[in-house]
Every structure is written in C-alpha cells, then in structure tokens.
C-alpha positions as CSV (number, residue, x, y, z in Angstrom):
1,X,106.4,118.0,37.7
2,X,109.9,118.5,37.3
3,X,112.1,121.2,38.6
4,X,115.1,122.4,37.1
5,X,118.1,124.4,39.0
6,X,119.4,127.1,36.7
7,X,122.7,129.3,37.2
8,X,124.0,132.2,35.1
9,X,127.4,133.2,35.9
10,X,130.1,135.5,34.6
11,X,133.1,133.6,36.1
12,X,135.8,136.3,35.1
13,X,138.2,133.9,33.4
14,X,138.5,131.9,36.6
15,X,140.0,135.1,38.5
16,X,139.0,136.9,41.6
17,X,137.0,140.2,41.2
18,X,140.3,142.3,40.9
19,X,142.1,139.7,38.8
20,X,144.8,139.3,41.4
21,X,144.6,135.7,42.1
22,X,143.2,132.5,40.5
23,X,140.0,131.1,42.1
24,X,139.0,128.1,39.8
25,X,139.2,125.6,42.7
26,X,137.0,127.7,44.9
27,X,134.6,128.3,42.0
28,X,134.3,124.8,41.4
29,X,133.4,124.0,45.2
30,X,130.9,126.9,45.0
31,X,129.1,125.4,42.0
32,X,129.1,122.0,43.3
33,X,127.0,123.0,46.2
34,X,124.3,124.7,44.2
35,X,123.7,121.3,42.4
36,X,122.6,123.0,39.2
37,X,121.1,121.2,36.4
38,X,122.1,123.8,33.7
39,X,125.0,126.4,34.1
40,X,125.2,129.3,31.7
41,X,128.8,130.5,31.9
42,X,130.3,133.5,30.4
43,X,134.2,134.7,30.0
44,X,135.3,131.0,30.1
45,X,138.6,130.3,29.1
46,X,138.9,127.5,26.6
47,X,142.6,127.9,26.2
48,X,145.5,129.4,28.4
49,X,149.0,128.6,27.5
50,X,150.4,130.8,30.2
51,X,148.7,129.3,33.2
52,X,147.9,125.3,32.6
53,X,145.8,125.8,35.8
54,X,143.3,128.1,33.9
55,X,143.2,126.0,30.7
56,X,140.2,124.3,29.5
57,X,138.0,125.5,32.1
58,X,134.8,124.4,30.8
59,X,136.1,120.8,30.7
60,X,137.6,121.2,34.4
61,X,134.4,122.3,35.6
62,X,132.3,119.7,33.7
63,X,134.3,117.0,35.2
64,X,134.4,118.1,38.6
65,X,130.5,118.6,38.3
66,X,129.8,115.6,36.5
67,X,128.1,117.4,33.6
68,X,128.2,117.6,29.8
69,X,129.7,120.8,28.3
70,X,129.4,122.8,25.1
71,X,131.9,125.6,24.4
72,X,131.6,128.7,22.0
73,X,135.0,130.7,21.6
74,X,134.4,134.5,21.1
75,X,137.7,136.1,21.7
76,X,141.0,134.7,20.4
77,X,144.4,135.9,21.5
78,X,147.9,134.7,21.0
79,X,148.2,132.6,24.2
80,X,144.4,132.3,25.4
81,X,141.0,132.4,24.2
82,X,137.5,132.7,26.2
83,X,133.9,132.8,25.2
84,X,130.6,131.2,26.7
85,X,129.9,127.6,28.1
86,X,126.7,125.7,28.8
87,X,127.2,122.9,31.4
88,X,124.2,120.3,31.5
89,X,123.0,117.1,33.5
90,X,121.0,116.4,30.5
91,X,122.2,115.0,27.2
92,X,123.4,117.7,24.8
93,X,121.8,117.2,21.2
94,X,123.7,119.8,19.5
95,X,125.5,123.2,19.9
96,X,126.4,126.0,17.6
97,X,128.4,129.3,18.3
98,X,127.2,132.4,16.4
99,X,129.6,135.4,16.0
100,X,127.6,138.5,16.7
101,X,130.8,140.8,17.1
102,X,129.8,144.2,16.1
103,X,133.4,145.9,15.8
104,X,136.9,144.8,16.1
105,X,137.3,146.2,19.7
106,X,134.8,143.4,21.2
107,X,134.4,139.9,20.2
108,X,131.2,138.7,21.2
109,X,129.1,135.4,20.5
110,X,126.0,133.4,21.4
111,X,126.1,129.9,21.9
112,X,122.9,127.9,21.1
113,X,122.6,124.4,22.7
114,X,119.7,121.9,22.4
115,X,119.1,119.9,25.5
116,X,116.9,116.9,25.8
117,X,115.0,117.2,29.3
118,X,112.9,114.2,29.5
119,X,110.9,114.2,26.3
120,X,111.2,117.8,25.8
121,X,114.0,119.6,23.8
122,X,115.0,122.8,25.6
123,X,116.8,125.6,23.6
124,X,119.7,127.0,25.7
125,X,121.4,130.1,24.5
126,X,124.3,131.6,26.5
127,X,125.0,135.4,25.5
128,X,127.5,138.0,26.2
129,X,126.5,141.4,24.7
130,X,128.7,144.3,24.1
131,X,129.4,147.4,26.3
132,X,127.8,150.1,23.7
133,X,124.2,150.4,23.4
134,X,124.3,150.3,19.6
135,X,126.3,147.1,19.5
136,X,123.7,145.5,22.0
137,X,120.8,146.5,19.8
138,X,122.3,144.9,16.9
139,X,123.2,141.7,18.8
140,X,119.9,141.4,20.3
141,X,118.2,141.6,16.8
142,X,120.7,139.0,15.5
143,X,119.5,136.9,18.6
144,X,115.8,137.4,17.8
145,X,116.2,136.7,14.1
146,X,118.1,133.2,15.1
147,X,115.3,132.2,17.5
148,X,112.4,133.0,15.1
149,X,114.3,131.0,12.3
150,X,115.5,127.9,14.4
151,X,113.2,127.5,17.4
152,X,109.7,126.4,17.0
153,X,107.1,128.5,18.7
154,X,106.1,125.7,21.2
155,X,109.5,124.5,22.5
156,X,110.9,126.1,25.6
157,X,113.7,128.4,25.6
158,X,116.2,129.7,28.2
159,X,118.6,132.8,27.5
160,X,121.1,133.7,29.9
161,X,124.0,135.6,30.4
162,X,125.6,138.9,30.7
163,X,123.5,141.7,28.7
164,X,125.5,144.6,30.0
165,X,121.9,146.3,29.6
166,X,122.2,148.6,32.8
167,X,119.3,150.7,31.5
168,X,117.0,147.8,30.8
169,X,116.1,149.0,27.4
170,X,116.4,145.4,25.6
171,X,113.7,143.7,27.6
172,X,110.7,145.0,25.5
173,X,112.5,143.2,22.3
174,X,112.3,139.9,24.0
175,X,108.8,140.2,25.7
176,X,107.0,141.6,22.6
177,X,108.7,139.7,19.9
178,X,109.5,136.5,21.5
179,X,107.0,136.2,24.1
180,X,110.0,135.6,26.7
181,X,109.8,136.9,30.4
182,X,112.8,138.2,32.7
183,X,112.7,135.5,35.6
184,X,112.7,138.1,38.5
185,X,109.7,140.0,37.0
186,X,107.6,136.7,37.4
187,X,109.1,135.1,40.3
188,X,107.0,134.5,43.5
189,X,107.9,137.0,46.2
190,X,109.6,135.2,48.9
191,X,110.5,136.3,52.5
192,X,112.4,139.4,53.1
193,X,116.3,139.0,53.6
194,X,118.0,140.6,56.6
195,X,119.0,143.5,54.5
196,X,115.3,144.1,53.0
197,X,113.9,143.9,56.6
198,X,116.4,146.4,57.7
199,X,115.9,148.9,54.9
200,X,112.0,149.1,55.1
201,X,112.3,149.4,59.0
202,X,114.5,152.6,58.4
203,X,112.2,153.8,55.8
204,X,109.0,153.5,58.2
205,X,111.1,155.0,61.1
206,X,112.1,157.9,58.8
207,X,108.4,158.5,57.8
208,X,107.3,158.4,61.5
209,X,109.9,160.9,62.5
210,X,109.3,163.5,59.7
211,X,105.3,163.1,60.4
212,X,104.6,163.9,56.9
213,X,101.5,162.5,55.1
214,X,102.2,159.8,52.6
215,X,102.7,161.6,49.1
216,X,100.4,160.8,46.3
217,X,102.6,159.5,43.4
218,X,101.0,157.8,40.4
219,X,103.0,155.0,39.3
220,X,104.2,155.1,35.5
221,X,102.4,151.5,35.2
222,X,99.5,150.2,37.1
223,X,100.1,147.0,39.2
224,X,98.2,144.1,38.2
225,X,97.4,141.0,39.9
226,X,99.6,138.1,38.6
227,X,98.8,134.5,38.7
228,X,100.5,133.8,42.0
229,X,98.4,136.5,43.6
230,X,101.2,138.9,43.8
231,X,101.0,142.6,42.5
232,X,104.7,143.7,41.8
233,X,106.8,145.6,39.4
234,X,110.3,144.1,39.7
235,X,113.5,145.5,38.0
236,X,116.4,143.1,37.1
237,X,118.6,142.4,39.8
238,X,121.7,144.2,40.6
239,X,124.8,141.8,39.8
240,X,128.0,144.1,39.3
241,X,130.3,144.6,40.9
242,X,129.7,141.4,43.0
243,X,131.4,143.1,46.2
244,X,128.9,146.0,46.2
245,X,126.3,145.0,43.5
246,X,124.9,148.3,41.9
247,X,124.4,147.8,38.0
248,X,121.7,145.4,36.5
249,X,123.7,143.7,33.8
250,X,122.8,139.9,33.9
251,X,119.4,138.5,33.1
252,X,117.8,135.2,32.4
253,X,114.8,135.1,30.1
254,X,112.6,132.1,29.7
255,X,109.3,130.9,27.8
256,X,107.5,127.6,28.5
257,X,108.4,127.2,32.4
258,X,106.9,128.6,35.7
259,X,109.3,130.3,37.9
260,X,109.4,128.9,41.3
261,X,112.3,130.9,42.9
262,X,115.0,133.5,41.7
263,X,117.7,135.3,43.6
264,X,121.0,136.8,43.2
265,X,123.9,135.0,45.3
266,X,125.4,137.9,47.3
267,X,128.2,137.7,49.9
268,X,130.7,135.1,50.5
269,X,132.2,133.2,48.7
270,X,130.6,134.8,45.6
271,X,132.1,138.3,45.8
272,X,135.6,136.8,46.1
273,X,135.2,134.5,43.0
274,X,134.2,137.1,40.3
275,X,133.4,140.7,39.5
276,X,129.8,139.6,38.8
277,X,127.3,138.1,41.3
278,X,125.8,134.7,40.1
279,X,121.9,134.5,39.3
280,X,120.1,131.5,40.8
281,X,116.8,130.0,40.1
282,X,114.5,127.0,40.2
283,X,112.2,126.5,37.3
284,X,109.1,124.5,37.2
285,X,107.6,122.7,34.2
286,X,105.1,120.2,33.4
287,X,104.9,117.9,30.4
288,X,101.6,116.4,28.8
289,X,99.8,119.7,28.3
290,X,97.5,120.4,25.4
291,X,97.0,124.2,24.7
292,X,94.4,125.5,22.2
293,X,94.7,129.2,21.2
294,X,91.1,130.9,20.6
295,X,90.9,134.1,18.8
296,X,88.4,136.5,20.0
297,X,85.2,136.1,21.6
298,X,83.8,134.2,18.4
299,X,86.1,131.3,19.5
300,X,86.5,131.6,23.1
301,X,82.9,131.9,24.3
302,X,81.5,129.0,22.6
303,X,84.6,126.7,24.0
304,X,83.7,128.2,27.4
305,X,79.9,127.6,27.4
306,X,80.7,124.0,26.2
307,X,83.1,123.5,28.9
308,X,80.5,124.9,31.5
309,X,77.8,122.5,29.9
310,X,79.9,119.5,30.4
311,X,81.0,120.4,34.0
312,X,79.9,117.9,36.6
313,X,81.7,119.1,39.8
314,X,82.9,122.8,39.8
315,X,83.3,126.1,37.7
316,X,85.5,128.9,39.0
317,X,85.5,132.0,36.9
318,X,87.5,135.2,37.7
319,X,87.0,138.4,35.1
320,X,88.0,142.1,35.3
321,X,84.7,143.3,33.2
322,X,81.5,141.2,33.5
323,X,78.7,143.1,31.5
324,X,75.2,142.2,31.2
325,X,75.2,142.5,27.5
326,X,74.3,139.6,25.0
327,X,77.3,137.8,25.7
328,X,77.1,138.3,29.6
329,X,73.5,137.2,29.6
330,X,74.3,134.0,27.9
331,X,77.0,133.2,30.2
332,X,74.7,133.8,33.2
333,X,72.3,131.2,31.5
334,X,75.1,128.6,31.3
335,X,76.0,129.2,34.9
336,X,72.5,129.0,36.1
337,X,71.8,125.6,34.3
338,X,75.2,124.5,35.9
339,X,73.9,125.4,39.4
340,X,70.7,123.7,38.6
341,X,72.7,120.5,37.8
342,X,74.4,120.4,41.4
343,X,77.8,122.0,39.9
344,X,79.5,124.2,42.4
345,X,80.0,127.8,40.8
346,X,82.4,130.4,42.1
347,X,82.8,133.9,40.5
348,X,85.0,136.6,41.2
349,X,84.7,140.1,39.6
350,X,86.6,143.3,39.9
351,X,85.2,146.2,41.9
352,X,86.0,148.7,39.3
353,X,85.9,146.9,36.0
354,X,82.4,145.5,36.8
355,X,81.1,148.3,38.9
356,X,78.2,149.3,36.6
357,X,76.5,145.7,36.8
358,X,78.0,144.9,40.3
359,X,74.6,145.0,42.1
360,X,72.6,143.3,39.5
361,X,75.2,140.4,39.1
362,X,75.1,139.9,43.0
363,X,71.3,139.6,42.7
364,X,71.5,137.1,39.7
365,X,74.4,135.0,41.3
366,X,72.2,134.6,44.7
367,X,69.3,133.4,42.8
368,X,71.0,130.8,41.0
369,X,72.8,129.6,44.1
370,X,76.4,130.6,43.1
371,X,79.0,132.0,45.2
372,X,80.3,135.4,44.5
373,X,82.8,137.9,45.5
374,X,84.2,141.2,44.3
375,X,87.9,142.1,44.4
376,X,88.4,145.3,45.8
377,X,85.0,147.1,45.7
378,X,84.7,150.7,44.9
379,X,84.0,152.8,47.9
380,X,80.6,154.4,48.1
381,X,79.6,158.0,48.5
382,X,82.0,160.7,49.6
383,X,84.5,158.0,50.0
384,X,85.0,157.8,46.2
385,X,86.7,161.2,46.2
386,X,89.3,160.2,48.5
387,X,92.7,159.4,46.6
388,X,94.2,156.3,47.3
389,X,96.8,154.2,45.3
390,X,95.1,151.1,46.7
391,X,92.3,151.5,44.1
392,X,94.9,151.0,41.4
393,X,95.6,147.8,42.1
394,X,92.9,145.8,40.1
395,X,91.9,142.1,39.3
396,X,92.9,141.7,35.6
397,X,92.8,138.2,35.5
398,X,90.3,136.6,32.8
399,X,90.6,132.9,34.1
400,X,88.0,130.0,34.1
401,X,88.5,126.5,35.4
402,X,85.9,123.7,35.0
403,X,86.0,120.3,37.0
404,X,89.7,121.1,37.6
405,X,90.5,119.7,34.2
406,X,90.0,122.6,31.6
407,X,91.2,126.0,32.2
408,X,90.8,129.2,30.0
409,X,93.4,132.1,30.4
410,X,93.6,135.0,28.4
411,X,92.6,138.7,27.8
412,X,88.9,138.3,27.0
413,X,86.6,139.9,29.5
414,X,82.8,138.7,29.8
415,X,82.0,141.3,27.1
416,X,80.4,141.2,23.7
417,X,82.9,141.4,20.8
418,X,81.1,144.2,19.4
419,X,81.0,146.5,22.1
420,X,82.7,149.6,22.5
421,X,84.8,148.9,19.3
422,X,86.2,151.9,17.5
423,X,83.8,154.0,15.1
424,X,86.3,154.7,12.5
425,X,83.9,154.3,9.4
426,X,84.8,150.7,8.9
427,X,82.0,148.1,9.1
428,X,81.9,146.7,12.5
429,X,84.3,144.0,13.4
430,X,85.1,142.2,16.7
431,X,87.4,143.2,19.1
432,X,91.0,141.5,18.6
433,X,91.8,139.5,21.6
434,X,93.0,136.1,22.6
435,X,92.7,133.3,25.1
436,X,94.1,129.8,25.6
437,X,92.4,126.8,26.4
438,X,94.7,124.6,28.7
439,X,94.1,120.8,29.3
440,X,96.7,118.8,31.5
441,X,98.9,119.1,34.7
442,X,99.1,123.0,34.2
443,X,95.3,123.2,35.3
444,X,96.3,122.3,38.8
445,X,98.6,125.3,39.3
446,X,95.9,127.6,37.6
447,X,93.1,126.4,40.0
448,X,95.5,126.6,43.0
449,X,96.0,130.4,42.2
450,X,92.4,130.8,42.0
451,X,91.9,129.2,45.3
452,X,94.5,131.5,46.9
453,X,92.9,134.5,45.6
454,X,89.4,133.5,47.2
455,X,91.1,132.7,50.3
456,X,92.7,136.1,50.4
457,X,89.3,137.9,50.2
458,X,87.8,137.3,53.4
459,X,86.2,140.5,53.7
460,X,85.1,140.7,50.3
461,X,81.2,140.6,49.9
462,X,80.0,137.3,49.5
463,X,76.3,136.6,48.0
464,X,75.3,133.2,48.9
465,X,71.8,131.5,48.7
466,X,71.8,127.7,49.3
467,X,75.4,127.7,48.0
468,X,77.2,124.6,47.7
469,X,80.2,126.4,49.2
470,X,78.5,127.4,52.5
471,X,80.7,127.3,55.5
472,X,83.9,127.7,53.5
C-alpha cells in the first residue's frame, strides 16, 4: 500500500491575500512542512521582470522542496506571465499545456502532466477556470474531451485547481462522464475540530432553549451507507477568502485512489500567504489488483456462485434486496453447500429493501448454520406509522467477499434479472446493471469495511444455529 500526500493551492502570484507584500519565502516554508508528494499550484508567476524575487516561482519552490516541476503559461503581460504548475517528487514523464481561454479578458489553461508513481502512470491535471459560468462550462467540456481522448480508462487521474465553481454545478459532469469523485465527498469523516464542536454545541443549546420538536424535513437526497461505513452528503469545502472562507472555489477530483484524509488548511500561516486556503489530502492506492467488469445478472451470478463454491474458509455477503425468486433460491443452495463444507457464512440484508422475505430468510439461514443480521429492521405494528428520518438511512451496498481473496462490488441485488422490468411492449429483456469482481490487495479494504459494519450492529437481530461465528 502507498500513501500520496497531495496539495492544491492558488498561491496568488507569491503575494499576500491583499497583495500588499511578498510572501514567497514564507510560502516555501509552509509547503515544506506539508511534505507533499504532488503540488497542484495556480497563479504561479513564471516570469517577473519587475521584482526578481518573484521570478520563476515554480523553479524556486521546486528547488527548495527538492521536487521536479512542470509549468504551463496562461497569461502573458509585458513584464510578467503566470499560469499553473505541478511539482512532483516522482519522475515527470511528459507535460502539455492546453489553452482553454474562452475570451480575451481571461487567459486560462489546463496543465496535463504524466507522473510515474511506482509502476503506475498517474495523469495530473492542474486547472484554473474562468469567472463566468458559460466559460467554465465550455472549459470543462474541453477538459472532458481531452481526458476521453488521451487518458486510458484504467489509469488513475487527479484533477485539482481553482474551479471558481461556487454553485457546484460542474460536479455532475465529472462524476457522470468520467467516473471521478470530489475528494471531500468520499473522504472518511474525521474527528470534529474545535470550531465544529462549538457550532454543534450552540445548535443543541438553541434547540433545548426553544423546546420545539425537531422538524420533519425530507432531504433532497437519501443518505446511503458508503464503503467506509459513513452516511454523509458533503459539499465541497469553503476556501475563499482565506481569512474568512465562504465561497467553495477549489476542488480536487480523483479516480483510481481511496481517499484517506482530506481537509482545508485554515488559520495561520495560510490566511496570510494567499487569498485562497490550500487543500490537503492523503490518498491511498494499491497496485497489483485485477478488476473484471460483469454486466447484468447473467454474468454476475455465475461468477458469484463459482466463488462461493470454491470458498474454503469464509463467505460474507451484504445486499439491499434479497428476494426468494429463482435467483435468490439458487444463491441459498450455494450458501447451504458452503455451510455444509464448514465454510463460515455471514449475510447482512437491509430491513426495508428485504422486508418482504426477512422472516423466511432468517429461518433458512438459521437452518443452514449461517449467521445473519438485518440492517435497520423496519418497526412493527403502529410504530411503522411514526415518521423518522432514521428510516431513510439504508444499506445500499451490494458486496460479497469469499476467503478474503475475491470481492464483488456493484449495483446488482439478489434479484432475478427479469423481475420487475418495464412492461413497455418490448420482448422481455434483463435489467441493466453492473458489478466488478476484484482480486488483489483491494479486497482487504473491502473485507475491512464489511467487518466494521458487522461490528456496528450489536443490537441487530442475529439468527444463528451452530454458527461458526458463535461468540463473536
């Protein structure tokens, strides 16, 4: 496993937030303390003939930090120019700067750098988008076109910079078209800072003093349980102005990594070094993995059944829907055979998605000797009429791991492909969905996420008869 330390920072041409003083020496010292592996920098002056101390800032920083540098010039003036830069502790294979200026008033570019990280080529793109919404949309379209044309689908990507996207309208383009994720949206939730603790305490105190019932407000999106066990909807961070961050301008998008930690660097010295606050994160990635895309149940279920039949020690399955249709009954047969061989079997179903067959499944799992838990069981009787936002938080994971060596992750429930498909006059066709079979070091992370969820459900119903997990 490798951990990369990433920083994205608009350095404001080496001047303070107000532009009143030079702060490049302090900037070098601050960046040195972060020990970053990759630095995505915007508003870097490559030439300054008026103040020699601000000239060739990418070279000055790279020399002080002992990193390689690539620079892309965007705006050229009589005595100065500035653009984007990438500083790397890893060898830079190639770089190219693409002009994505939308009009003469703003010169913008994207710097595309290929970096050799171990045996893997990582595509790093440093961007600084325009101030107008129309310009940003066209510039993102150029970025998406470049990635689709030049970046293979199986190679990791990091895109970082000043997006000027304060209304967060560009995010769907990255997620839907490129399969990228904004790092703060998928980062594990760390301990609360002092400001967050104070803010939460004030909110609780206000509710207590008002003595008002908690209002029932339905969220626009339903929280789903992520791979790390968290259930959150996270907006991009506030980074501008650095002295009192309010606008959400800076972003980091990634593909091919696991986000271990992400935060905005507030306070001293950062609020004095630039008008933007820097983003800092740690990414984790593992080499040596094999991924196989499985389309629909016709590919997924035979692969899952084969892995269960080959299992020698353990099978751990999580699903939102577990139907007792033709597919569900076949899966139960394979799980029963695994239990008969002495394989430890654990199954977690969702209390709402699998409510129709929850009792029947409990009896079948108990009879075969498998251990079974229900994620947030639905209340019974009159309690079902009580509104509660807690009931909206569901287990939407569809994950299976066998022997800690093979994992299946995707969107396919334990449900027959031809169940509940549209009746639109077209001959029956299977439901369209995907799963991925994973082999390699990543399986350990998936298995760990399953174990964390299992241990977080101490009060969930456990049906067990001579289970190999007894006493856990």
